[in-house]
Every structure is written in C-alpha cells, then in structure tokens.
C-alpha positions in Angstrom: -1.0 -27.4 -22.6 -2.4 -25.0 -20.2 -0.5 -23.1 -17.4 -2.3 -25.2 -14.8 -1.1 -28.4 -16.5 2.6 -27.2 -16.6 2.3 -26.5 -12.7 0.9 -29.9 -12.1 3.6 -31.6 -14.1 6.2 -29.5 -12.4 4.9 -30.5 -8.9 4.8 -34.3 -9.9 8.4 -34.1 -11.2 9.5 -32.5 -7.8 7.7 -35.5 -6.0 8.9 -38.4 -7.9 12.5 -37.2 -8.1 12.4 -36.2 -4.5 13.6 -32.6 -5.3 11.0 -30.8 -3.0 13.6 -28.4 -1.8 13.6 -26.8 -5.3 9.9 -25.5 -4.8 10.7 -22.6 -2.4 13.7 -21.5 -4.7 11.5 -21.4 -7.7 8.6 -19.8 -5.8 11.1 -17.0 -4.7 12.3 -16.5 -8.0 8.9 -16.2 -9.6 7.8 -13.7 -6.9 11.0 -11.5 -7.5 10.5 -11.6 -11.3 6.8 -10.5 -10.8 8.0 -7.9 -8.5 10.2 -6.4 -11.2 7.8 -6.7 -13.9 4.9 -5.1 -11.9 7.2 -2.0 -10.5 9.1 -1.8 -13.9 7.3 1.3 -15.0 6.6 2.9 -11.6 8.5 5.4 -9.6 9.5 2.4 -7.3 11.7 1.0 -10.2 15.0 2.7 -9.1 14.6 1.5 -5.5 13.8 -2.1 -6.5 16.7 -2.4 -8.8 19.1 -0.9 -6.2 18.1 -3.9 -3.9 19.6 -6.5 -6.4 
C-alpha cells in the first residue's frame, strides 16, 4: 500500500465517521514531528526542544 493510499483511506475514514475535527490535530502533530526531525541535528535543536 502506498503512502497516498493511506492518506486517502484516512480521509475516507474521517468523512464516513464524521470525525473531520481530527484532521487539523493530526496535521499539526505531523508538522511538529517533521520540525523535530529536520532540526534534530542542527544548531537550532536546543531552541526547538525548549519550546516543548
């Protein structure tokens, strides 16, 4: 199963179950995770971790 397939299936789940309010929460969590991974080895890491 491709990554796009997982996203489509997740979106269909949200629509069918009327849980669209979960979409912004998941989106923000993914962005924060990417921010931590991308800045993990840079000089910004101590400042990013201090925010959390």
